[in-house]
RODO-2510 file (C-alpha; in nm, 4 decimals, decimal comma):
residues 64
     n   res          X          Y          Z
     1     x     1,7712    -1,0726    -2,7175
     2     x     1,6784    -0,7649    -2,8846
     3     x     1,8155    -0,4632    -2,9445
     4     x     1,5777    -0,1708    -2,8474
     5     x     1,6837     0,1798    -2,7473
     6     x     1,4494     0,3596    -2,5181
     7     x     1,3118     0,6812    -2,5276
     8     x     1,6058     0,8988    -2,5411
     9     x     1,8751     0,7194    -2,6927
    10     x     2,0093     0,4825    -2,4493
    11     x     2,0874     0,0998    -2,5154
    12     x     1,8137    -0,1378    -2,3257
    13     x     1,9440    -0,4689    -2,3868
    14     x     1,7041    -0,6945    -2,3198
    15     x     1,4093    -0,3977    -2,3447
    16     x     1,2928    -0,3566    -2,0284
    17     x     1,1140    -0,0409    -2,1270
    18     x     0,8842    -0,1319    -2,3512
    19     x     0,8199    -0,4384    -2,1935
    20     x     0,7146    -0,2468    -1,9269
    21     x     0,4871     0,0411    -2,0719
    22     x     0,3192    -0,2942    -2,2543
    23     x     0,2322    -0,3627    -1,9246
    24     x     0,1926    -0,0108    -1,8167
    25     x    -0,0524     0,0582    -2,1421
    26     x    -0,2277    -0,2901    -2,0967
    27     x    -0,3237    -0,2544    -1,6925
    28     x    -0,4581     0,1134    -1,7882
    29     x    -0,7937     0,1007    -1,9083
    30     x    -0,8665    -0,0966    -1,5095
    31     x    -0,7495     0,1483    -1,3080
    32     x    -0,9858     0,1264    -1,0827
    33     x    -0,9262     0,1440    -0,7352
    34     x    -0,9935    -0,0970    -0,4516
    35     x    -1,0967     0,0213    -0,1766
    36     x    -0,8907     0,0848     0,1371
    37     x    -0,9461    -0,2435     0,4096
    38     x    -1,1503    -0,1336     0,7281
    39     x    -0,9989    -0,3763     0,8996
    40     x    -0,6100    -0,2280     1,0602
    41     x    -0,8554     0,1116     1,1564
    42     x    -1,0724    -0,0449     1,3633
    43     x    -0,8324    -0,2995     1,5360
    44     x    -0,6735     0,0461     1,6094
    45     x    -0,9815     0,2198     1,7399
    46     x    -1,0595    -0,1459     1,9318
    47     x    -0,7074    -0,0969     2,0235
    48     x    -0,7183     0,2152     2,1961
    49     x    -1,0252     0,2049     2,3833
    50     x    -0,9363    -0,1253     2,5486
    51     x    -0,6215     0,0657     2,6344
    52     x    -0,8259     0,4096     2,7982
    53     x    -1,0508     0,1168     2,9588
    54     x    -0,7342    -0,0571     3,1009
    55     x    -0,5983     0,2694     3,2185
    56     x    -0,8903     0,3798     3,3779
    57     x    -0,9491     0,0825     3,6218
    58     x    -0,5845     0,0514     3,6969
    59     x    -0,6198     0,4583     3,8742
    60     x    -0,9724     0,3534     3,9363
    61     x    -0,8087     0,1119     4,1559
    62     x    -0,5406     0,2938     4,2711
    63     x    -0,7198     0,5799     4,4245
    64     x    -0,9453     0,3124     4,5559
***
């Protein structure tokens, strides 16, 4: 095990702070964000439209 110290001099027996910083630094140059998936949004819109159509049909049948 590595006996490392954190930035404030705190003892870190596993060296996890150092490994985390290496991980973050490694991923920094490729910091592109993937576009948000449109699937859930489209499904929500379709569900709301379907609910409105069903409610309208029930109301039409009840008032007929």
